[in-house]
C-alpha positions in Angstrom: -5.5 -3.2 -80.2 -8.4 -2.6 -82.9 -11.8 -4.6 -82.6 -12.5 -5.6 -86.0 -16.0 -5.7 -86.8 -17.4 -8.9 -88.9 -19.5 -8.0 -91.7 -22.7 -10.4 -92.7 -24.4 -10.1 -96.3 -28.1 -9.9 -95.9 -30.1 -10.6 -98.8 -34.2 -9.9 -99.1 -36.6 -10.1 -102.5 -38.3 -7.3 -103.9 -40.3 -7.3 -107.3 -38.4 -5.5 -110.0 -40.4 -2.6 -109.9 -40.5 -2.0 -106.3 -36.8 -2.3 -106.4 -36.4 0.3 -109.0 -39.0 2.7 -107.0 -36.7 2.4 -104.1 -33.4 2.9 -105.7 -34.8 6.1 -107.8 -36.3 7.5 -104.3 -33.5 7.0 -102.2 -31.3 8.5 -105.2 -33.9 11.4 -105.1 -32.5 11.9 -101.4 -29.2 11.2 -102.1 -28.7 7.8 -100.1 -27.6 4.6 -101.4 -29.7 1.6 -100.6 -26.8 0.6 -98.2 -26.6 3.9 -96.3 -30.8 3.6 -96.0 -30.8 0.0 -94.7 -28.1 0.8 -92.1 -30.1 3.6 -91.0 -33.3 1.7 -90.7 -31.6 -0.8 -88.8 -30.0 1.6 -86.4 -33.5 2.5 -86.0 -35.1 -0.6 -85.5 -32.3 -1.7 -83.0 -33.1 1.7 -80.8 -36.7 1.5 -81.0 -36.3 -2.4 -79.4 -34.2 -1.3 -76.3 -37.2 1.4 -75.1 -40.2 0.0 -76.0 -42.8 -2.2 -74.6 -44.3 -5.1 -76.0 -47.4 -3.4 -77.4 -46.0 0.0 -78.4 -44.7 -1.3 -82.0 -45.6 -3.4 -84.4 -44.9 -2.6 -88.3 -48.2 -4.4 -89.5 -50.8 -6.1 -87.8 -52.4 -8.5 -90.0 -54.3 -10.8 -87.5 -57.6 -9.7 -88.9 -57.1 -9.6 -92.3 -55.3 -13.0 -92.6 -56.8 -15.0 -89.7 -57.9 -18.1 -92.1 -55.5 -18.6 -94.5 -52.2 -20.1 -92.7 -50.3 -17.4 -93.4 -49.7 -16.3 -89.9 -49.1 -19.4 -88.6 -46.5 -19.7 -91.0 -44.9 -16.2 -90.2 -44.8 -17.2 -86.5 -43.1 -20.7 -87.2 -40.8 -18.8 -89.8 -40.0 -16.0 -87.1 -39.4 -18.8 -84.2 -37.2 -20.6 -86.3 -35.0 -17.6 -87.4 -34.7 -16.7 -83.9 -33.5 -19.8 -82.8 -31.0 -20.1 -85.3 -29.8 -16.2 -84.1 -29.8 -17.5 -80.9 -27.3 -20.7 -81.2 -25.0 -18.3 -83.1 -24.7 -16.0 -80.3 
């Protein structure tokens, strides 16, 4: 019996100019946006299996945004998203 994978749609927002630049850059490499995102996701998953907590930080904004409230909002949103994901599993 063949196991079927369920496909989940994910959306993210980009400014139109950034989206255009991304599409052009990917096209010049012979990639589609779908394929590039799948490869990126695979890389993040692979890194998460073999890293310690201090080895990988995409962006450390603590110093720049320390007094703006943005970091607290980001942490709250991350916690809520992780909670939703845990409930789904």
